[in-house]
N, C-alpha and C positions, 0 to 999 in steps of 0.2 A: 306489312309493311307502313311505319311512321311516314308522315312528311317532313317532322325535323326531330333530332333527338341532342338536346342540352346533355352531357354525361362529366364527372368529375364534377359537379358544383358543391358548393354550399348554400341551400336550398334554405331561402329564407322565406317563408308563406304568406307574409301581409299581414296574418292575421295574429300575430304576437305571440305564437308558438315557437320552439327554441327551433335553431338552425339545423338544417341537418343534413349531412353529405348523400350523396343520389343524383339524379337523371330525373329530367323534366322532357317528354314525350308530347307532340302535336299532331295533331289529325284534323283536316279540313279548317285550319286558325282557332280550334279550343286546345285546352292542355286534355289528352286524352290517357294518360299514366303519367306519376310522380315515385320515386324510390329506386330500384332496382332495375333494371329496365333492359333483359335481353334481346329481343328482337331491335331487329335491324330500322335504319332509318334514310330515306331518299338522302338525306341531308343529316350529317352528324356533326355536330361543335361539339369539341374540349373546353369547357370551361375552366381547364387547367386549377381547380380550387379555388377559384373565385365563388365570391356570392351571386347566385343568381335571385332577384325580386321582385315583386310584380311591376308595372311598369307604374310611373308615377301621374298621380292624378292630379294637375290643376286646378282650381276650381276657379278660381278669380284672373280671367284673361281676357284683355280684349281685341283679339287677334281679327275682329270683324270685318276693318275694312284688307288688310294683308294678306288674309284668309280666300279672298278672289284673285290676287296675283301670284300668289306665294302658298301652293298646295305644300310648301313644307312646315308650315307655320314656324321658320327660324327665330329665335334657335333655340326651339324649345325639344324639341325630339333627344336633340345632340345629349343634352340636358335632363336625360332619363325619360321624361314626360312620352305617357303613351296615349291620351287622355285629358282635353286641353274643353271648358266650358267659357265660353264666352260670350258679349252681350252683356258685362258686369254694369253697377250701378247706371243700368236703362240708357248703355252710350252704344246705340245699333246703328247699324245701317237700311234697317227694313223693320215694319216696311216702310218704304220712300217712294212718293210720287214725285214725277222727273221737275217737277216744280221745287222741290224741296231739297235737292240733292247739291247744289255750293253749302246752304246754310246748313246739311248737315255736317258736310265734312268740314268745314271751316270751326263748328263746333267741336270736333275731334280736337282738331288742331290747339287750341285755344285749350282745351278740358285736359286733352291726353296727351301735350307734347308731341303730335306727327306733324311731318313738315307736310304743308299745303302743298305743294309741287309732287310728295310725293304721293298722294291722296289722287290729288288733282287728273295725275297720269296715269296712277296704279288702278286704280278701283273699275273694276269692271262692272256695269251697271247693266246687267241683264236680268231682271228683276224687278218688281215694285211689292207685292204683298208678303209678307214673311213665308209661307209658304212655300212660293217659288224662291225666295232666295236658300231654304236648304236644298230644293231640287237642283237650282244651280249648283250648290257647293255638293252634292253629290254630283251631279256631270262631271263636274271637273274632277272629281279626288282629290283627295290629301292625304296626308304622312300617317296625320295623328287621329285620332277617333275626336269627334268633336259635338259638343252636346251647347245650344244657342239658348240663353234667357230672350221671349219676347222684352223688348224694353224701354218703358215707359217715356222717356222723352220722344225716341221715336214714335209711338202711338200717337204720342199730345202732338207731334207735330203733322199727322198725317191728315187728324182730325179737323183743327184748327190752324193749321197753316203759320201765319207769323206772328199771330195772336200767341202762338204755345208760350213765347218766351215772356209775355205781358200781362196775362192775367189769367185769370180764376176762369174754370170750363163753366159752360151751361149744362144745365140737366140733359138736355137733348146731346152736348158734347160728350158729357161722360158715357150715357148710354152707346153712341156709337165707340166711343174707348174701349166697353167692357165687350161689346162684339170683336173687336178686331182682336184683342185680348182669348175670348173663348175660341176662335178660330184658330188663333195662333197654337193654343193648347192643343186644340185637339188634332194638327199637322205635325204636334211632336219639339213644344216651344217645355224647356226644362220646366218654366215661371215663368215668373215674371219680375225684374229687377227694377230699380226705382234708385233715385240719389235725394237726398236733403241738403245735402252738405255747401256749408255756404263756401268750399273752396274752387266749387264744381260752378265757373263761371264759364260760358261759352263766349262767341263774337260778338267785339264790341264791348265787354263788360256782363252782358247781360244774365240772369242765372242759369242756368241750362233749364230748358221746359221745366223738367219733373217738379223741380223747389218753387214752381206756382201754384203747385196742386193743393185745394182745400182738405178740410177729413171727410168732405162728404164725395172729393173723388175718388181717393187712395185706399178709404173703406169699402168704394164701391167694387172696385178694381182688387179687394182682397177677397169678397165675394164672389166674385166670378172663379176664382180658385177653390171656394167653399164648395161651390154648385156641381163644377166640375170633377172635384176630387181628385184633381191634379197638380203637378207643382211643387215648387218651392219658391217663398218667397223673400229676394233677395234685397236690402237695405243697406244702402249705406247711410247710414243716417246725420243728422245736425249736430255740431258743436252742444245743442242745450235740449236735443231730444231725449227722455229719461228712458228709460229699460222696462218702465211700466207702458210708456205708450207702447214702445215695441211690441211688449207683449197684450197690451189690448188689439194690436194691427193680428197678433197670430191667432185669437182668439175669436177674431171675424172669420179669419180664411179658414183656420182650422186644418192648418198645411205646413208644415216646418219654415221655420226663416230662418237664413243665413242674413248675420247681421254683420255689418264691414264698421267700424273697426273697432276693437280694446289692443289698444297701442299704448306704451308708456310715452306721455307725455312732458317738456320740459315746464318746471314751476308747478308738475300738478302730481307728484312722488307718489300720493296713495289712489289716486283715482282709479287705476286698473283694477284695482281692489275692491275699489268699491260697487264698479260695473257688474263683477265675478261674483260677488257677492247680490245683486240682484240679480241677476239672470240664474243663479241658482234658487233664489225666491219663486225664481216666475219656474220655474222647472217641477219645482214642488207641488206648484198651483197646477201643474198639466200645460202646459205653454211648452213648447220645441220651438227653445230659440237656442242658434248655435253661434257661440262669440269668433268673429273670422277675426285669426291673430299674425304674427309674423314674427319668425328668427331673426330677419334682416334691419340693423339698423339701416335705418332708411336715410340717405347720405345722398343729396339732389346736387348736380351739378348745372348752372343755369348761366345766364348774362342777364341783362335787365331790356334786352329786347321782350325776352319771355320770363319773368321771374315767378315762377309759378308757386313757389318756396312763401313769397308777400303777399302772395293775392288773394290768401285769406281773410286779411287784415281789408272791414269795411272802408277808412280811410287812400285804400290803395284805386279806390273805383276809379278819378279820374285819368290814374294812369292806363288801365284797363279798357277806358272809353276811348283812348287819344287813337285818331284816326291814321296818323303817319310818324313815320319819325323825330321829324322837326316838333310837331305836337306832344311827344312822347319826351324829348327832351324840354321842350320849356314846362312838363307836367313837373320833372325832376327840379328843373333849378327853380321853382317855384318856393318863396319860404314858406308862405303859409299851406302848403300843399305838404313838405316838411314836419312842419310844428305838428299837423292832424295828426301824422303817423306817429310821430314822440306821442302825443298825447295819449292815444290809442297803444301804445304799446306799456304804457304806466301802468292800465288795466289788463290783467294778462286773461286767455281767452284760449279753452283747452284746445288746442289744435299746432300744426306744424311750426308755427314761425310765435315765437315771444317774448322775443328781444335776446335770444342766446348768443351775443355777438361773438363771445367769446372759442365757438365751435362753426364760426361762418368762416371762410378763409379764401383769398385770392390764390385763384388757381394758375391763372396764368391772363399778365397784362401783354396786350400785344404793342403799347411804345416801350422804346427802350429806358425812357426817366422813369416808369413807372414797374418794373420788372423787381426793383426793390424790394417792393413788396408781396410778389409771388413766396407761396409757403406762410405766409404771416395772419391772424387772425385780425379782424376788423375790430373787433378791442383794442389790441393789441394796438395795432396804429394808429388810432383813437387817442391810446393814453400818448401816446410819443410824439403826437402834432395837437394834442389839444381840441382834440375835435370828437363832436359825437359819432359814433359808428355809423350812424345812418348818412350822417354827411358825407365819411370816409367812402361810404358803400356807390352814393349816388356823384359823389366828386371824380373817383377815381374812373366811372364808367361814362360819365361823359366826356373825362378828358380822353378817355380812351376811345372813342365814336362806338360807346356801348357795347364795344365788343372783348371787352372782358370777361374772362371767366372765372364764376364765381363756388364757392361750394359749401352748401350747407347743412349739419348733420339734424336734422331737425326730430324724428321721432326716435323711439324703441332701442336709442343706445346704451342705457342703462341695464346691462343682460341681467345681472340680479333679478331687477325686476321682471321682466322679459321670461325668463325660465319655468317659473310658475304657466304662465297662460302656455304654455308649450304643449303640455300635457296635462292640462286641465279636464274632466269630463264632460265638458258642455263648451270645449274650443277643438278648429279646427284650423288646422295650418295653411295659409291662404296670403294673400294679397302683394301677389309677387308682382302681377302688374301687367302681363309679359304681351308683349305687342305696345304697350302704351308709353308715354315718359322715355321714348327711349332719344332726345335729345338731353335725358335729365341724368340717368340711371339706367340698370338693368340689373332687373334680378328674377328674370325667367328662370334662373339656376335656385329656386329659393331650397328644394328639396336637399340639393351636392349641399346648399351653405349650412343644413342643419345636418346632415350630417357629416359635413369639415368643422365647425364649432360646438356643434351642443351633445354630440358623440364623439368624435375622435379627441375632440383638445379641451374640450370641458371636461366631458364624461357625464353630464348631466342625465342623459339616459342610455338607454341599451339599443345594440344595431337594433335588435328586432321591436323595439317598440318605435322609435323611429320611421322606421320602415311602414308599421302599423296605419299609423298617423297620416303617415304620405298617400296610404294604397286605399285599402279595404275601408279605414274609418271615411277618408273623403269621400269616396265613391257610397258610402252607404249614407250616410248624412245628406248626401245628394241625389238620394234613390237609381244611385246607377246602379243597373240589374249585370251579375256576372261579370265582374272587370276589380282588380284592385286586389286580388288572390291570385295562389300559388295554388288550384285545385283542380280534381277533375271537371270539366265540362265548362270549367270559366275559360272566357277569351281568353288566348296567346298573346296578353299584351305581359313583355320578358323587360326586364333588367338588367343586364352583368355587369359588373365594376369591383372595384377591389378598395376594401374598406381602410385598408392600411394608407389609401391615395385620395381617394373621394371628397372632390372638391370644386372651388371653381379657383382662377387666374385673377389676375388685375384688369382692370377695368383698361380697354383699349377700343379706339375709334374704326369704325367700318362702315364703306359707301357703298352699300349694297340694296340702297331704298331707287323704286323709280327715279328716274331723271338725274341720279349719282346725290343723290340723299343721305347725310351723314347718321349713324345712331352707333350708341355705346352698348359695346357689345364685352364678354368676360365669357372667357375660353373654358370648358368644364377639363378637371383631370381627374383621371381615374376610372372611368367608363368606357366601356370594352363592348359592348352592344346594346342593342336595344331592339325588340322586333314587336311591330304592331298586328295583331290577329294571325301570329304564325310567321308575318314576313319580316327581313331584315332592316331594317332603314339606317341602324347608325352601327359602325363597326371603332374599330380604336381611333382609326382618324377623323372619325367623326359622320358626319351625314354621309351614305355612299355616296358616291358619284350615278346621277340619275336615279334618285331609288322609286321604289313602286310608290303608289298610293293605296296600303291595305286598310287605311283609316275608313271610321265607317260614323256617319251620322246618325247621331243618336235620336231615334224617337221617341222610344217606349219605356218607359221607367217605373219603377216600384211604386208603390201605393203605400 
């Protein structure tokens, strides 16, 4: 007798094969049989003709802090996700010495939009080393499976302390970093993550530590991957980094490179096509580079206390360095600051904000006399009042005590250019940033959005093709074993859904962070069940009450 049988399903195996009617049986957490299964099970679920697919594999999340207080990794499981990769962009919380806890959390608050109060009250500091962190997660238990990158910035802070975000490392410090990376790979890191991105600034406006690494440092760390013959190298590249330079690092590491990100950018319509052509050339030369892409238009809500979309501008640095709200107001009122920002926007740089004022809108102003602007773009308000849109932004915010909520469409909203990226042979669906930017947006349902928008509404790809990209392809490119497929012997990570309805609802604000902090959420639609290693964690109503913790901390990966 099997432990579990899901019958009367339309089975989508995650490998791209046609959907077929049948049942799936589970024994000891793994798939034991598929097809016509007359044998009985301890638990039987009637799938009622819904699609049964592998659980989704989310390769770019930032649950590193949240998972220490919330073992559900909310909201990912309710979105069909059964495996998350955490620690992307070098932003991890392990290894971490007690002396560095505050700066680590303040950096996360700044770069990942997670309220500091939630981090301060929520993070359970029962570890110092990377191995102790993984063991702590195992001891606590989790709903989804978890794989964790060793984060470059955390390794840098562990070795260099406060200097990590101020200078290049010495040869001795680089040796210490390499030793820490080697230890992390030995105990189960999925690889090394790092960021070179100019938008990644930590507390006080300092660059995140990995941005201070010189070529000698990053190349030494890449050689550790090569020596160990383990892991994948995840790189969030800078605005100016060439694909050829990424390929040179892959040649040193001799391991897969996961490159974030290739996304359509305002003012640079041909850039994504050029990037993919450059990656194709690197692949032809034998260098395994995967371009991380997203189906989501990046739509961010923000206020001018934490204006993440604008912080890629070098002229915004005085605002990032402001020690308090009074000083920040003084910066915003300063005409020299305003002119410097306007001047920089005249020379477009390919990243989040390039002066696309027509798609920056006022969502909600607090003061009644400013509410006339709700729903209007800054470009339109500027035209009506004969002001530059930047002045409109700053004037409204200042008059509203910096409480005005704005919304910016920043990247990836040209769907005709996004679509070819999604099923490119050298791309990986990614960049949902689940667990991060919680006050700006919620893209934890990246997979559901792909199924909704690009399968059901736009008909750009088949359901089988989309499920393959979200499951076996995501797992295989990251060398995750026996997941992302409905196959005998694979782990029973399963996702039951209605393809005629599956998708996401609108944005809503929920207050479930430690200390009562708020985040943006989007409710899943059409999800009927999720099983992790054979145990049900989600039903038609969402996460089941007091869910089990069947998730595994993944420590072994394919070469």
